[in-house]
C-alpha positions, 0 to 999 in steps of 0.5 A, spaced: 531 465 479 531 472 480 527 477 485 523 481 480 516 485 481 512 482 477 506 486 472 500 483 469 492 486 468 486 484 470 481 488 467 482 496 470 487 493 475 495 493 475 497 488 479 504 487 482 507 481 485 513 482 488 517 475 486 523 472 490 524 464 489 527 462 496 527 467 500 519 468 502 519 474 496 524 478 501 525 485 497 531 486 492 534 493 490 532 491 484 525 491 485 524 499 487 527 502 481 522 497 478 515 499 482 516 507 481 517 506 474 510 502 473 505 506 479 509 513 475 506 510 468 500 506 471 498 514 473 498 516 467 494 510 464 486 512 464 485 505 463 488 503 469 483 504 476 486 500 481 493 497 483 493 491 487 500 488 490 500 481 492 507 476 494 508 470 489 507 463 491 502 465 496 506 469 501 507 476 502 513 479 502 519 477 508 521 484 507 530 484 507 533 479 505 539 479 512 544 476 507 544 481 505 544 486 509 551 483 512 553 483 506 552 491 505 555 491 512 562 492 508 558 496 503 559 504 507 554 508 510 552 512 502 551 505 499 546 502 504 543 510 505 541 508 498 538 502 499 534 504 505 531 511 499 530 506 494 525 502 499 522 510 501 521 510 494 517 506 493 513 507 499 512 514 497 510 513 489 504 507 492 501 513 497 502 518 492 498 514 487 493 516 484 489 511 484 487 505 489 492 501 492 490 494 494 494 490 499 492 482 496 496 479 503 498 472 504 502 468 508 506 474 512 508 480 510 514 483 515 518 488 516 519 493 510 514 487 507 508 489 513 510 497 511 508 496 504 502 493 505 500 499 510 502 504 504 496 501 500 490 505 502 486 497 503 489 491 506 485 483 505 489 479 508 488 471 508 485 468 516 492 465 517 496 471 515 501 475 520 503 482 521 510 483 523 516 489 525 521 484 527 527 489 527 528 489 534 529 482 534 535 482 529 538 489 533 535 494 528 529 499 526 524 500 522 524 503 515 520 503 510 516 509 514 513 504 519 514 508 525 510 513 522 505 509 518 504 505 525 502 512 529 499 514 523 494 508 524 494 506 531 495 509 539 502 511 540 502 505 545 500 500 541 505 503 535 509 501 541 509 495 542 508 493 535 516 496 534 519 495 540 516 488 542 517 485 535 512 479 535 507 478 530 500 479 530 495 476 526 490 478 521 485 478 525 487 483 531 490 487 525 483 487 523 480 489 529 485 494 531 483 497 524 489 496 520 487 490 515 479 492 511 477 484 511 479 478 512 477 472 507 479 464 507 487 463 506 489 463 499 483 468 497 487 475 498 488 476 491 482 474 488 477 478 493 483 485 493 481 483 485 474 483 485 473 489 490 478 493 484 473 491 479 468 495 485 472 501 485 473 501 478 467 504 478 468 510 481 469 518 479 477 516 477 476 525 480 474 523 486 478 518 488 485 522 487 482 528 491 479 523 496 486 520 496 489 527 497 485 529 502 487 524 507 496 524 506 495 532 507 489 530 514 496 528 518 499 534 517 494 540 517 490 543 521 482 543 521 483 550 518 487 548 513 483 542 513 476 546 512 480 549 506 483 544 503 476 540 503 473 547 500 477 547 494 477 540 492 469 540 493 468 545 488 473 542 484 469 536 483 463 541 483 465 543 476 468 536 473 464 533 469 464 526 473 460 530 478 454 532 473 455 525 471 455 522 478 449 528 480 444 526 475 445 519 474 442 519 482 437 523 480 435 518 473 435 512 479 440 509 475 448 507 475 453 513 474 457 511 468 464 515 469 469 516 463 
């Protein structure tokens, strides 16, 4: 059986499943382009309101395939860079997706698998799930934006501990640190993520898209620039049909119905 990224629909949610039997869903370069293309299609499909990323067989993703990495040593640095850039494309596609992206993590998320979860907007994890950036344990450094994603989410000392020490952290610990949003019974991460996606599907797509953009900009903007961006998006949102529906529904004490 081959490594692939499976795509399916659950009502208004696109479900992407990392599948690589026998390797704990280790990543394969073929998945990268497929992920970027699928997320690009989802961006243009108004019937898709949220995305859930999960792994097959109750295991999220073990990251890179170490045997394949050894084989890459003979391919030269240019070919090696292509693989790293392919993963980058997938991470950026998740970050840039205008729809909310939820990681449903059971089993473990290691290395680039952890990076994929960090790139998502929200993380639901099984209670026994572990997360690890174990690159240092095999003499490697992080990829997939791990060093940036962790330092955006945590104080430098904690990010340093995770990356330099390379030890696994429990879902409970990452929940305490604010990285994992919800810890659920093992095996129920996908179900909880889909239920959450159903809730998010009822929200204004315009507002969610603009909030995601503001959050991405905030890490790079000065406060004055962020004020200016907030002003722009607030006024644009105010003049969008969703605002009329949302405000009217609130005043009429009913549930908003966004198109």
